[in-house]
PyMOL Python script that loads the backbone (N, CA, C, O; Angstrom):
from pymol import cmd

cmd.read_pdbstr("""\
ATOM      1  N   UNK A   1      51.873 143.143 163.074  1.00  0.00           N
ATOM      2  CA  UNK A   1      50.845 144.091 162.651  1.00  0.00           C
ATOM      3  C   UNK A   1      51.317 145.540 162.818  1.00  0.00           C
ATOM      4  O   UNK A   1      52.109 145.857 163.705  1.00  0.00           O
ATOM      5  N   UNK A   2      50.813 146.390 161.953  1.00  0.00           N
ATOM      6  CA  UNK A   2      51.157 147.809 162.017  1.00  0.00           C
ATOM      7  C   UNK A   2      50.475 148.437 163.225  1.00  0.00           C
ATOM      8  O   UNK A   2      49.270 148.271 163.410  1.00  0.00           O
ATOM      9  N   UNK A   3      51.236 149.162 164.053  1.00  0.00           N
ATOM     10  CA  UNK A   3      50.611 149.813 165.214  1.00  0.00           C
ATOM     11  C   UNK A   3      49.664 150.927 164.769  1.00  0.00           C
ATOM     12  O   UNK A   3      49.826 151.505 163.694  1.00  0.00           O
ATOM     13  N   UNK A   4      48.691 151.211 165.601  1.00  0.00           N
ATOM     14  CA  UNK A   4      47.677 152.215 165.279  1.00  0.00           C
ATOM     15  C   UNK A   4      48.297 153.567 164.939  1.00  0.00           C
ATOM     16  O   UNK A   4      47.863 154.220 163.989  1.00  0.00           O
ATOM     17  N   UNK A   5      49.316 154.003 165.705  1.00  0.00           N
ATOM     18  CA  UNK A   5      49.926 155.305 165.417  1.00  0.00           C
ATOM     19  C   UNK A   5      50.570 155.326 164.028  1.00  0.00           C
ATOM     20  O   UNK A   5      50.607 156.373 163.382  1.00  0.00           O
ATOM     21  N   UNK A   6      51.078 154.182 163.565  1.00  0.00           N
ATOM     22  CA  UNK A   6      51.650 154.100 162.228  1.00  0.00           C
ATOM     23  C   UNK A   6      50.583 154.241 161.152  1.00  0.00           C
ATOM     24  O   UNK A   6      50.786 154.920 160.145  1.00  0.00           O
ATOM     25  N   UNK A   7      49.458 153.600 161.375  1.00  0.00           N
ATOM     26  CA  UNK A   7      48.339 153.709 160.433  1.00  0.00           C
ATOM     27  C   UNK A   7      47.838 155.147 160.376  1.00  0.00           C
ATOM     28  O   UNK A   7      47.567 155.676 159.298  1.00  0.00           O
ATOM     29  N   UNK A   8      47.718 155.773 161.540  1.00  0.00           N
ATOM     30  CA  UNK A   8      47.225 157.158 161.589  1.00  0.00           C
ATOM     31  C   UNK A   8      48.167 158.104 160.845  1.00  0.00           C
ATOM     32  O   UNK A   8      47.705 159.000 160.139  1.00  0.00           O
ATOM     33  N   UNK A   9      49.474 157.919 160.992  1.00  0.00           N
ATOM     34  CA  UNK A   9      50.445 158.778 160.290  1.00  0.00           C
ATOM     35  C   UNK A   9      50.352 158.564 158.774  1.00  0.00           C
ATOM     36  O   UNK A   9      50.493 159.508 157.996  1.00  0.00           O
ATOM     37  N   UNK A  10      50.119 157.340 158.374  1.00  0.00           N
ATOM     38  CA  UNK A  10      49.988 157.066 156.945  1.00  0.00           C
ATOM     39  C   UNK A  10      48.744 157.745 156.382  1.00  0.00           C
ATOM     40  O   UNK A  10      48.798 158.324 155.297  1.00  0.00           O
ATOM     41  N   UNK A  11      47.639 157.684 157.092  1.00  0.00           N
ATOM     42  CA  UNK A  11      46.403 158.345 156.659  1.00  0.00           C
ATOM     43  C   UNK A  11      46.623 159.855 156.585  1.00  0.00           C
ATOM     44  O   UNK A  11      46.197 160.494 155.623  1.00  0.00           O
ATOM     45  N   UNK A  12      47.282 160.428 157.590  1.00  0.00           N
ATOM     46  CA  UNK A  12      47.566 161.870 157.578  1.00  0.00           C
ATOM     47  C   UNK A  12      48.405 162.251 156.353  1.00  0.00           C
ATOM     48  O   UNK A  12      48.143 163.264 155.704  1.00  0.00           O
ATOM     49  N   UNK A  13      49.405 161.438 156.047  1.00  0.00           N
ATOM     50  CA  UNK A  13      50.257 161.722 154.893  1.00  0.00           C
ATOM     51  C   UNK A  13      49.479 161.649 153.591  1.00  0.00           C
ATOM     52  O   UNK A  13      49.673 162.476 152.700  1.00  0.00           O
ATOM     53  N   UNK A  14      48.597 160.662 153.478  1.00  0.00           N
ATOM     54  CA  UNK A  14      47.800 160.521 152.256  1.00  0.00           C
ATOM     55  C   UNK A  14      46.857 161.708 152.087  1.00  0.00           C
ATOM     56  O   UNK A  14      46.679 162.206 150.975  1.00  0.00           O
ATOM     57  N   UNK A  15      46.257 162.160 153.177  1.00  0.00           N
ATOM     58  CA  UNK A  15      45.320 163.272 153.098  1.00  0.00           C
ATOM     59  C   UNK A  15      46.021 164.591 152.781  1.00  0.00           C
ATOM     60  O   UNK A  15      45.434 165.474 152.157  1.00  0.00           O
ATOM     61  N   UNK A  16      47.271 164.724 153.208  1.00  0.00           N
ATOM     62  CA  UNK A  16      48.010 165.974 153.006  1.00  0.00           C
ATOM     63  C   UNK A  16      48.739 166.018 151.666  1.00  0.00           C
ATOM     64  O   UNK A  16      49.137 167.095 151.220  1.00  0.00           O
ATOM     65  N   UNK A  17      48.920 164.884 151.025  1.00  0.00           N
ATOM     66  CA  UNK A  17      49.690 164.830 149.777  1.00  0.00           C
ATOM     67  C   UNK A  17      48.981 165.603 148.669  1.00  0.00           C
ATOM     68  O   UNK A  17      47.783 165.433 148.446  1.00  0.00           O
ATOM     69  N   UNK A  18      49.722 166.434 147.994  1.00  0.00           N
ATOM     70  CA  UNK A  18      49.203 167.211 146.869  1.00  0.00           C
ATOM     71  C   UNK A  18      50.172 167.062 145.706  1.00  0.00           C
ATOM     72  O   UNK A  18      50.859 168.015 145.337  1.00  0.00           O
ATOM     73  N   UNK A  19      50.225 165.878 145.134  1.00  0.00           N
ATOM     74  CA  UNK A  19      51.223 165.591 144.098  1.00  0.00           C
ATOM     75  C   UNK A  19      50.633 165.315 142.721  1.00  0.00           C
ATOM     76  O   UNK A  19      51.378 165.200 141.748  1.00  0.00           O
ATOM     77  N   UNK A  20      49.327 165.208 142.620  1.00  0.00           N
ATOM     78  CA  UNK A  20      48.678 164.823 141.371  1.00  0.00           C
ATOM     79  C   UNK A  20      49.121 165.700 140.195  1.00  0.00           C
ATOM     80  O   UNK A  20      49.422 165.183 139.119  1.00  0.00           O
ATOM     81  N   UNK A  21      49.162 166.998 140.390  1.00  0.00           N
ATOM     82  CA  UNK A  21      49.509 167.914 139.304  1.00  0.00           C
ATOM     83  C   UNK A  21      50.976 167.834 138.902  1.00  0.00           C
ATOM     84  O   UNK A  21      51.362 168.360 137.858  1.00  0.00           O
ATOM     85  N   UNK A  22      51.797 167.178 139.722  1.00  0.00           N
ATOM     86  CA  UNK A  22      53.224 167.085 139.416  1.00  0.00           C
ATOM     87  C   UNK A  22      53.616 165.747 138.795  1.00  0.00           C
ATOM     88  O   UNK A  22      54.778 165.557 138.435  1.00  0.00           O
ATOM     89  N   UNK A  23      52.681 164.826 138.665  1.00  0.00           N
ATOM     90  CA  UNK A  23      53.003 163.508 138.118  1.00  0.00           C
ATOM     91  C   UNK A  23      53.584 163.594 136.713  1.00  0.00           C
ATOM     92  O   UNK A  23      54.456 162.801 136.358  1.00  0.00           O
ATOM     93  N   UNK A  24      53.126 164.518 135.929  1.00  0.00           N
ATOM     94  CA  UNK A  24      53.600 164.643 134.541  1.00  0.00           C
ATOM     95  C   UNK A  24      55.057 165.081 134.460  1.00  0.00           C
ATOM     96  O   UNK A  24      55.656 165.024 133.386  1.00  0.00           O
ATOM     97  N   UNK A  25      55.631 165.512 135.560  1.00  0.00           N
ATOM     98  CA  UNK A  25      57.036 165.945 135.573  1.00  0.00           C
ATOM     99  C   UNK A  25      58.009 164.802 135.851  1.00  0.00           C
ATOM    100  O   UNK A  25      59.223 164.995 135.782  1.00  0.00           O
ATOM    101  N   UNK A  26      57.494 163.629 136.161  1.00  0.00           N
ATOM    102  CA  UNK A  26      58.370 162.494 136.449  1.00  0.00           C
ATOM    103  C   UNK A  26      59.092 162.093 135.168  1.00  0.00           C
ATOM    104  O   UNK A  26      58.458 161.831 134.146  1.00  0.00           O
ATOM    105  N   UNK A  27      60.394 162.048 135.228  1.00  0.00           N
ATOM    106  CA  UNK A  27      61.224 161.719 134.059  1.00  0.00           C
ATOM    107  C   UNK A  27      61.788 160.303 134.134  1.00  0.00           C
ATOM    108  O   UNK A  27      62.160 159.735 133.108  1.00  0.00           O
ATOM    109  N   UNK A  28      61.854 159.736 135.312  1.00  0.00           N
ATOM    110  CA  UNK A  28      62.446 158.412 135.496  1.00  0.00           C
ATOM    111  C   UNK A  28      61.508 157.327 134.984  1.00  0.00           C
ATOM    112  O   UNK A  28      60.288 157.480 135.041  1.00  0.00           O
ATOM    113  N   UNK A  29      62.070 156.238 134.485  1.00  0.00           N
ATOM    114  CA  UNK A  29      61.224 155.099 134.124  1.00  0.00           C
ATOM    115  C   UNK A  29      60.403 154.699 135.357  1.00  0.00           C
ATOM    116  O   UNK A  29      60.941 154.562 136.455  1.00  0.00           O
ATOM    117  N   UNK A  30      59.129 154.521 135.162  1.00  0.00           N
ATOM    118  CA  UNK A  30      58.231 154.283 136.295  1.00  0.00           C
ATOM    119  C   UNK A  30      57.371 153.055 136.043  1.00  0.00           C
ATOM    120  O   UNK A  30      56.722 152.934 135.004  1.00  0.00           O
ATOM    121  N   UNK A  31      57.377 152.148 137.011  1.00  0.00           N
ATOM    122  CA  UNK A  31      56.529 150.974 136.978  1.00  0.00           C
ATOM    123  C   UNK A  31      55.353 151.224 137.911  1.00  0.00           C
ATOM    124  O   UNK A  31      55.538 151.459 139.105  1.00  0.00           O
ATOM    125  N   UNK A  32      54.153 151.173 137.367  1.00  0.00           N
ATOM    126  CA  UNK A  32      52.931 151.283 138.173  1.00  0.00           C
ATOM    127  C   UNK A  32      52.411 149.853 138.302  1.00  0.00           C
ATOM    128  O   UNK A  32      51.969 149.255 137.321  1.00  0.00           O
ATOM    129  N   UNK A  33      52.466 149.313 139.508  1.00  0.00           N
ATOM    130  CA  UNK A  33      52.192 147.905 139.730  1.00  0.00           C
ATOM    131  C   UNK A  33      51.137 147.737 140.808  1.00  0.00           C
ATOM    132  O   UNK A  33      51.201 148.377 141.857  1.00  0.00           O
ATOM    133  N   UNK A  34      50.174 146.879 140.547  1.00  0.00           N
ATOM    134  CA  UNK A  34      49.136 146.619 141.539  1.00  0.00           C
ATOM    135  C   UNK A  34      48.407 145.332 141.233  1.00  0.00           C
ATOM    136  O   UNK A  34      48.648 144.680 140.217  1.00  0.00           O
ATOM    137  N   UNK A  35      47.514 144.983 142.130  1.00  0.00           N
ATOM    138  CA  UNK A  35      46.735 143.764 141.974  1.00  0.00           C
ATOM    139  C   UNK A  35      45.302 144.067 141.580  1.00  0.00           C
ATOM    140  O   UNK A  35      44.728 145.068 142.009  1.00  0.00           O
ATOM    141  N   UNK A  36      44.732 143.203 140.766  1.00  0.00           N
ATOM    142  CA  UNK A  36      43.360 143.413 140.290  1.00  0.00           C
ATOM    143  C   UNK A  36      42.326 143.298 141.413  1.00  0.00           C
ATOM    144  O   UNK A  36      41.222 143.829 141.292  1.00  0.00           O
ATOM    145  N   UNK A  37      42.672 142.614 142.495  1.00  0.00           N
ATOM    146  CA  UNK A  37      41.729 142.428 143.601  1.00  0.00           C
ATOM    147  C   UNK A  37      42.036 143.344 144.788  1.00  0.00           C
ATOM    148  O   UNK A  37      41.566 143.103 145.899  1.00  0.00           O
ATOM    149  N   UNK A  38      42.823 144.391 144.552  1.00  0.00           N
ATOM    150  CA  UNK A  38      43.195 145.327 145.620  1.00  0.00           C
ATOM    151  C   UNK A  38      42.013 146.228 145.953  1.00  0.00           C
ATOM    152  O   UNK A  38      41.522 146.955 145.090  1.00  0.00           O
ATOM    153  N   UNK A  39      41.563 146.184 147.183  1.00  0.00           N
ATOM    154  CA  UNK A  39      40.437 147.022 147.611  1.00  0.00           C
ATOM    155  C   UNK A  39      40.901 148.349 148.193  1.00  0.00           C
ATOM    156  O   UNK A  39      40.090 149.252 148.396  1.00  0.00           O
ATOM    157  N   UNK A  40      42.197 148.478 148.464  1.00  0.00           N
ATOM    158  CA  UNK A  40      42.735 149.719 149.036  1.00  0.00           C
ATOM    159  C   UNK A  40      43.188 150.663 147.927  1.00  0.00           C
ATOM    160  O   UNK A  40      42.922 151.864 147.979  1.00  0.00           O
ATOM    161  N   UNK A  41      43.872 150.119 146.929  1.00  0.00           N
ATOM    162  CA  UNK A  41      44.310 150.904 145.776  1.00  0.00           C
ATOM    163  C   UNK A  41      43.704 150.263 144.529  1.00  0.00           C
ATOM    164  O   UNK A  41      44.325 149.396 143.913  1.00  0.00           O
ATOM    165  N   UNK A  42      42.507 150.681 144.158  1.00  0.00           N
ATOM    166  CA  UNK A  42      41.811 150.063 143.026  1.00  0.00           C
ATOM    167  C   UNK A  42      42.541 150.270 141.698  1.00  0.00           C
ATOM    168  O   UNK A  42      43.338 151.196 141.549  1.00  0.00           O
ATOM    169  N   UNK A  43      42.255 149.401 140.750  1.00  0.00           N
ATOM    170  CA  UNK A  43      42.879 149.467 139.424  1.00  0.00           C
ATOM    171  C   UNK A  43      42.652 150.813 138.738  1.00  0.00           C
ATOM    172  O   UNK A  43      43.501 151.272 137.974  1.00  0.00           O
ATOM    173  N   UNK A  44      41.514 151.442 139.007  1.00  0.00           N
ATOM    174  CA  UNK A  44      41.260 152.756 138.389  1.00  0.00           C
ATOM    175  C   UNK A  44      42.351 153.742 138.790  1.00  0.00           C
ATOM    176  O   UNK A  44      42.773 154.567 137.979  1.00  0.00           O
ATOM    177  N   UNK A  45      42.809 153.661 140.037  1.00  0.00           N
ATOM    178  CA  UNK A  45      43.866 154.555 140.510  1.00  0.00           C
ATOM    179  C   UNK A  45      45.178 154.251 139.796  1.00  0.00           C
ATOM    180  O   UNK A  45      45.916 155.163 139.425  1.00  0.00           O
ATOM    181  N   UNK A  46      45.462 152.967 139.607  1.00  0.00           N
ATOM    182  CA  UNK A  46      46.687 152.581 138.901  1.00  0.00           C
ATOM    183  C   UNK A  46      46.669 153.121 137.477  1.00  0.00           C
ATOM    184  O   UNK A  46      47.657 153.680 137.001  1.00  0.00           O
ATOM    185  N   UNK A  47      45.540 152.947 136.809  1.00  0.00           N
ATOM    186  CA  UNK A  47      45.418 153.424 135.421  1.00  0.00           C
ATOM    187  C   UNK A  47      45.566 154.937 135.350  1.00  0.00           C
ATOM    188  O   UNK A  47      46.203 155.460 134.435  1.00  0.00           O
ATOM    189  N   UNK A  48      44.986 155.632 136.303  1.00  0.00           N
ATOM    190  CA  UNK A  48      45.101 157.088 136.341  1.00  0.00           C
ATOM    191  C   UNK A  48      46.560 157.503 136.511  1.00  0.00           C
ATOM    192  O   UNK A  48      47.040 158.387 135.801  1.00  0.00           O
ATOM    193  N   UNK A  49      47.271 156.870 137.450  1.00  0.00           N
ATOM    194  CA  UNK A  49      48.695 157.165 137.631  1.00  0.00           C
ATOM    195  C   UNK A  49      49.464 156.926 136.341  1.00  0.00           C
ATOM    196  O   UNK A  49      50.278 157.756 135.934  1.00  0.00           O
ATOM    197  N   UNK A  50      49.209 155.805 135.708  1.00  0.00           N
ATOM    198  CA  UNK A  50      49.940 155.453 134.486  1.00  0.00           C
ATOM    199  C   UNK A  50      49.675 156.448 133.356  1.00  0.00           C
ATOM    200  O   UNK A  50      50.566 156.722 132.552  1.00  0.00           O
ATOM    201  N   UNK A  51      48.459 156.990 133.290  1.00  0.00           N
ATOM    202  CA  UNK A  51      48.184 157.975 132.233  1.00  0.00           C
ATOM    203  C   UNK A  51      48.816 159.326 132.538  1.00  0.00           C
ATOM    204  O   UNK A  51      49.096 160.092 131.615  1.00  0.00           O
ATOM    205  N   UNK A  52      49.045 159.632 133.796  1.00  0.00           N
ATOM    206  CA  UNK A  52      49.614 160.924 134.183  1.00  0.00           C
ATOM    207  C   UNK A  52      51.138 160.940 134.194  1.00  0.00           C
ATOM    208  O   UNK A  52      51.743 162.005 134.076  1.00  0.00           O
ATOM    209  N   UNK A  53      51.770 159.769 134.335  1.00  0.00           N
ATOM    210  CA  UNK A  53      53.231 159.688 134.379  1.00  0.00           C
ATOM    211  C   UNK A  53      53.727 159.321 132.984  1.00  0.00           C
ATOM    212  O   UNK A  53      53.436 158.230 132.493  1.00  0.00           O
ATOM    213  N   UNK A  54      54.476 160.220 132.338  1.00  0.00           N
ATOM    214  CA  UNK A  54      54.947 159.967 130.971  1.00  0.00           C
ATOM    215  C   UNK A  54      55.777 158.690 130.887  1.00  0.00           C
ATOM    216  O   UNK A  54      56.619 158.423 131.744  1.00  0.00           O
ATOM    217  N   UNK A  55      55.528 157.919 129.858  1.00  0.00           N
ATOM    218  CA  UNK A  55      56.292 156.707 129.575  1.00  0.00           C
ATOM    219  C   UNK A  55      56.300 155.693 130.718  1.00  0.00           C
ATOM    220  O   UNK A  55      57.234 154.902 130.843  1.00  0.00           O
ATOM    221  N   UNK A  56      55.275 155.718 131.536  1.00  0.00           N
ATOM    222  CA  UNK A  56      55.202 154.732 132.617  1.00  0.00           C
ATOM    223  C   UNK A  56      54.701 153.407 132.066  1.00  0.00           C
ATOM    224  O   UNK A  56      54.124 153.341 130.980  1.00  0.00           O
ATOM    225  N   UNK A  57      54.932 152.368 132.830  1.00  0.00           N
ATOM    226  CA  UNK A  57      54.482 151.039 132.448  1.00  0.00           C
ATOM    227  C   UNK A  57      53.519 150.534 133.511  1.00  0.00           C
ATOM    228  O   UNK A  57      53.863 150.488 134.693  1.00  0.00           O
ATOM    229  N   UNK A  58      52.323 150.157 133.100  1.00  0.00           N
ATOM    230  CA  UNK A  58      51.298 149.651 134.016  1.00  0.00           C
ATOM    231  C   UNK A  58      51.253 148.132 133.944  1.00  0.00           C
ATOM    232  O   UNK A  58      51.142 147.555 132.862  1.00  0.00           O
ATOM    233  N   UNK A  59      51.341 147.490 135.106  1.00  0.00           N
ATOM    234  CA  UNK A  59      51.187 146.037 135.196  1.00  0.00           C
ATOM    235  C   UNK A  59      50.191 145.751 136.316  1.00  0.00           C
ATOM    236  O   UNK A  59      50.396 146.145 137.464  1.00  0.00           O
ATOM    237  N   UNK A  60      49.120 145.064 135.964  1.00  0.00           N
ATOM    238  CA  UNK A  60      48.108 144.656 136.940  1.00  0.00           C
ATOM    239  C   UNK A  60      48.193 143.144 137.079  1.00  0.00           C
ATOM    240  O   UNK A  60      48.011 142.409 136.109  1.00  0.00           O
ATOM    241  N   UNK A  61      48.468 142.690 138.288  1.00  0.00           N
ATOM    242  CA  UNK A  61      48.580 141.263 138.556  1.00  0.00           C
ATOM    243  C   UNK A  61      47.199 140.729 138.912  1.00  0.00           C
ATOM    244  O   UNK A  61      46.586 141.156 139.891  1.00  0.00           O
ATOM    245  N   UNK A  62      46.730 139.806 138.117  1.00  0.00           N
ATOM    246  CA  UNK A  62      45.371 139.279 138.269  1.00  0.00           C
ATOM    247  C   UNK A  62      45.179 138.529 139.589  1.00  0.00           C
ATOM    248  O   UNK A  62      46.040 137.775 140.042  1.00  0.00           O
ATOM    249  N   UNK A  63      44.017 138.772 140.176  1.00  0.00           N
ATOM    250  CA  UNK A  63      43.566 138.076 141.384  1.00  0.00           C
ATOM    251  C   UNK A  63      44.444 138.301 142.605  1.00  0.00           C
ATOM    252  O   UNK A  63      44.394 137.510 143.547  1.00  0.00           O
ATOM    253  N   UNK A  64      45.249 139.364 142.612  1.00  0.00           N
ATOM    254  CA  UNK A  64      46.062 139.676 143.784  1.00  0.00           C
ATOM    255  C   UNK A  64      45.539 140.962 144.409  1.00  0.00           C
ATOM    256  O   UNK A  64      45.060 141.860 143.716  1.00  0.00           O
ATOM    257  N   UNK A  65      45.641 141.032 145.725  1.00  0.00           N
ATOM    258  CA  UNK A  65      45.159 142.190 146.459  1.00  0.00           C
ATOM    259  C   UNK A  65      46.280 143.129 146.855  1.00  0.00           C
ATOM    260  O   UNK A  65      47.346 143.139 146.239  1.00  0.00           O
ATOM    261  N   UNK A  66      46.029 143.919 147.892  1.00  0.00           N
ATOM    262  CA  UNK A  66      46.982 144.925 148.352  1.00  0.00           C
ATOM    263  C   UNK A  66      48.264 144.280 148.872  1.00  0.00           C
ATOM    264  O   UNK A  66      49.323 144.909 148.863  1.00  0.00           O
ATOM    265  N   UNK A  67      48.177 143.053 149.316  1.00  0.00           N
ATOM    266  CA  UNK A  67      49.349 142.331 149.789  1.00  0.00           C
ATOM    267  C   UNK A  67      50.010 141.510 148.695  1.00  0.00           C
ATOM    268  O   UNK A  67      50.522 140.421 148.952  1.00  0.00           O
ATOM    269  N   UNK A  68      49.998 142.034 147.473  1.00  0.00           N
ATOM    270  CA  UNK A  68      50.480 141.272 146.322  1.00  0.00           C
ATOM    271  C   UNK A  68      51.931 140.839 146.456  1.00  0.00           C
ATOM    272  O   UNK A  68      52.328 139.826 145.879  1.00  0.00           O
ATOM    273  N   UNK A  69      52.735 141.595 147.213  1.00  0.00           N
ATOM    274  CA  UNK A  69      54.138 141.223 147.363  1.00  0.00           C
ATOM    275  C   UNK A  69      54.295 139.963 148.211  1.00  0.00           C
ATOM    276  O   UNK A  69      55.310 139.273 148.121  1.00  0.00           O
ATOM    277  N   UNK A  70      53.293 139.667 149.029  1.00  0.00           N
ATOM    278  CA  UNK A  70      53.297 138.428 149.803  1.00  0.00           C
ATOM    279  C   UNK A  70      52.475 137.358 149.097  1.00  0.00           C
ATOM    280  O   UNK A  70      52.911 136.216 148.955  1.00  0.00           O
ATOM    281  N   UNK A  71      51.275 137.745 148.656  1.00  0.00           N
ATOM    282  CA  UNK A  71      50.362 136.797 147.994  1.00  0.00           C
ATOM    283  C   UNK A  71      50.962 136.229 146.710  1.00  0.00           C
ATOM    284  O   UNK A  71      50.849 135.036 146.431  1.00  0.00           O
ATOM    285  N   UNK A  72      51.586 137.085 145.953  1.00  0.00           N
ATOM    286  CA  UNK A  72      52.151 136.702 144.659  1.00  0.00           C
ATOM    287  C   UNK A  72      53.603 137.120 144.564  1.00  0.00           C
ATOM    288  O   UNK A  72      54.010 137.777 143.606  1.00  0.00           O
ATOM    289  N   UNK A  73      54.384 136.735 145.567  1.00  0.00           N
ATOM    290  CA  UNK A  73      55.786 137.173 145.649  1.00  0.00           C
ATOM    291  C   UNK A  73      56.578 136.836 144.385  1.00  0.00           C
ATOM    292  O   UNK A  73      57.304 137.684 143.865  1.00  0.00           O
ATOM    293  N   UNK A  74      56.446 135.637 143.901  1.00  0.00           N
ATOM    294  CA  UNK A  74      57.213 135.234 142.723  1.00  0.00           C
ATOM    295  C   UNK A  74      56.825 136.065 141.500  1.00  0.00           C
ATOM    296  O   UNK A  74      57.685 136.530 140.752  1.00  0.00           O
ATOM    297  N   UNK A  75      55.536 136.243 141.314  1.00  0.00           N
ATOM    298  CA  UNK A  75      55.037 136.991 140.156  1.00  0.00           C
ATOM    299  C   UNK A  75      55.418 138.472 140.253  1.00  0.00           C
ATOM    300  O   UNK A  75      55.909 139.040 139.278  1.00  0.00           O
ATOM    301  N   UNK A  76      55.204 139.099 141.398  1.00  0.00           N
ATOM    302  CA  UNK A  76      55.511 140.525 141.539  1.00  0.00           C
ATOM    303  C   UNK A  76      57.014 140.766 141.461  1.00  0.00           C
ATOM    304  O   UNK A  76      57.450 141.750 140.864  1.00  0.00           O
ATOM    305  N   UNK A  77      57.816 139.878 142.059  1.00  0.00           N
ATOM    306  CA  UNK A  77      59.272 140.023 141.970  1.00  0.00           C
ATOM    307  C   UNK A  77      59.751 139.902 140.527  1.00  0.00           C
ATOM    308  O   UNK A  77      60.639 140.641 140.100  1.00  0.00           O
ATOM    309  N   UNK A  78      59.168 138.979 139.783  1.00  0.00           N
ATOM    310  CA  UNK A  78      59.554 138.794 138.379  1.00  0.00           C
ATOM    311  C   UNK A  78      59.274 140.069 137.575  1.00  0.00           C
ATOM    312  O   UNK A  78      60.108 140.499 136.778  1.00  0.00           O
ATOM    313  N   UNK A  79      58.109 140.666 137.787  1.00  0.00           N
ATOM    314  CA  UNK A  79      57.750 141.891 137.066  1.00  0.00           C
ATOM    315  C   UNK A  79      58.725 143.022 137.414  1.00  0.00           C
ATOM    316  O   UNK A  79      59.201 143.737 136.533  1.00  0.00           O
ATOM    317  N   UNK A  80      59.009 143.171 138.695  1.00  0.00           N
ATOM    318  CA  UNK A  80      59.907 144.246 139.149  1.00  0.00           C
ATOM    319  C   UNK A  80      61.319 144.033 138.620  1.00  0.00           C
ATOM    320  O   UNK A  80      61.931 144.971 138.108  1.00  0.00           O
ATOM    321  N   UNK A  81      61.845 142.823 138.734  1.00  0.00           N
ATOM    322  CA  UNK A  81      63.202 142.556 138.266  1.00  0.00           C
ATOM    323  C   UNK A  81      63.326 142.729 136.754  1.00  0.00           C
ATOM    324  O   UNK A  81      64.335 143.244 136.270  1.00  0.00           O
ATOM    325  N   UNK A  82      62.321 142.306 136.014  1.00  0.00           N
ATOM    326  CA  UNK A  82      62.329 142.488 134.559  1.00  0.00           C
ATOM    327  C   UNK A  82      62.349 143.974 134.209  1.00  0.00           C
ATOM    328  O   UNK A  82      63.098 144.404 133.332  1.00  0.00           O
ATOM    329  N   UNK A  83      61.523 144.750 134.899  1.00  0.00           N
ATOM    330  CA  UNK A  83      61.483 146.195 134.677  1.00  0.00           C
ATOM    331  C   UNK A  83      62.845 146.816 134.979  1.00  0.00           C
ATOM    332  O   UNK A  83      63.363 147.606 134.190  1.00  0.00           O
ATOM    333  N   UNK A  84      63.418 146.457 136.119  1.00  0.00           N
ATOM    334  CA  UNK A  84      64.716 147.023 136.516  1.00  0.00           C
ATOM    335  C   UNK A  84      65.825 146.643 135.530  1.00  0.00           C
ATOM    336  O   UNK A  84      66.684 147.467 135.218  1.00  0.00           O
ATOM    337  N   UNK A  85      65.809 145.417 135.048  1.00  0.00           N
ATOM    338  CA  UNK A  85      66.834 144.994 134.079  1.00  0.00           C
ATOM    339  C   UNK A  85      66.705 145.781 132.788  1.00  0.00           C
ATOM    340  O   UNK A  85      67.713 146.142 132.180  1.00  0.00           O
ATOM    341  N   UNK A  86      65.480 146.052 132.363  1.00  0.00           N
ATOM    342  CA  UNK A  86      65.284 146.830 131.127  1.00  0.00           C
ATOM    343  C   UNK A  86      65.766 148.260 131.281  1.00  0.00           C
ATOM    344  O   UNK A  86      66.117 148.905 130.293  1.00  0.00           O
ATOM    345  N   UNK A  87      65.785 148.752 132.484  1.00  0.00           N
ATOM    346  CA  UNK A  87      66.149 150.157 132.712  1.00  0.00           C
ATOM    347  C   UNK A  87      67.459 150.300 133.480  1.00  0.00           C
ATOM    348  O   UNK A  87      67.729 151.355 134.056  1.00  0.00           O
ATOM    349  N   UNK A  88      68.270 149.248 133.492  1.00  0.00           N
ATOM    350  CA  UNK A  88      69.547 149.292 134.200  1.00  0.00           C
ATOM    351  C   UNK A  88      70.459 150.357 133.613  1.00  0.00           C
ATOM    352  O   UNK A  88      70.560 150.510 132.395  1.00  0.00           O
ATOM    353  N   UNK A  89      71.111 151.079 134.490  1.00  0.00           N
ATOM    354  CA  UNK A  89      72.079 152.098 134.089  1.00  0.00           C
ATOM    355  C   UNK A  89      71.470 153.139 133.150  1.00  0.00           C
ATOM    356  O   UNK A  89      72.178 153.722 132.330  1.00  0.00           O
ATOM    357  N   UNK A  90      70.171 153.372 133.267  1.00  0.00           N
ATOM    358  CA  UNK A  90      69.534 154.405 132.481  1.00  0.00           C
ATOM    359  C   UNK A  90      69.322 154.052 131.023  1.00  0.00           C
ATOM    360  O   UNK A  90      68.944 154.908 130.223  1.00  0.00           O
ATOM    361  N   UNK A  91      69.563 152.794 130.672  1.00  0.00           N
ATOM    362  CA  UNK A  91      69.396 152.380 129.281  1.00  0.00           C
ATOM    363  C   UNK A  91      68.146 151.552 129.127  1.00  0.00           C
ATOM    364  O   UNK A  91      67.864 150.671 129.939  1.00  0.00           O
ATOM    365  N   UNK A  92      67.398 151.842 128.081  1.00  0.00           N
ATOM    366  CA  UNK A  92      66.201 151.053 127.784  1.00  0.00           C
ATOM    367  C   UNK A  92      66.591 150.000 126.765  1.00  0.00           C
ATOM    368  O   UNK A  92      67.135 150.318 125.707  1.00  0.00           O
ATOM    369  N   UNK A  93      66.311 148.740 127.087  1.00  0.00           N
ATOM    370  CA  UNK A  93      66.670 147.640 126.184  1.00  0.00           C
ATOM    371  C   UNK A  93      65.467 147.248 125.377  1.00  0.00           C
ATOM    372  O   UNK A  93      65.547 146.339 124.551  1.00  0.00           O
TER     373      UNK A  93
END
""", "prot")
cmd.dss("prot")
cmd.show_as("cartoon", "prot")
cmd.util.cbc("prot")
cmd.orient("prot")
């Protein structure tokens, strides 16, 4: 389990982050990935990120929560690896 001081530092970082206005400057291929049942990072947030980051790709994994990398390891790994292969060496296939 994450120690309390680790959780507190993460909350502090989230509250201090001021990056929303800079999302449109991202030039790298970007995968916005989340689960439809995530109560910590809701799908609305994923969609907002995807609309603000140029040429980003949004993938929502159905019925998975915030722990999607554990709950749906095979599915999330497949999505990530497919994305990375398409963007290997800076080339879009």
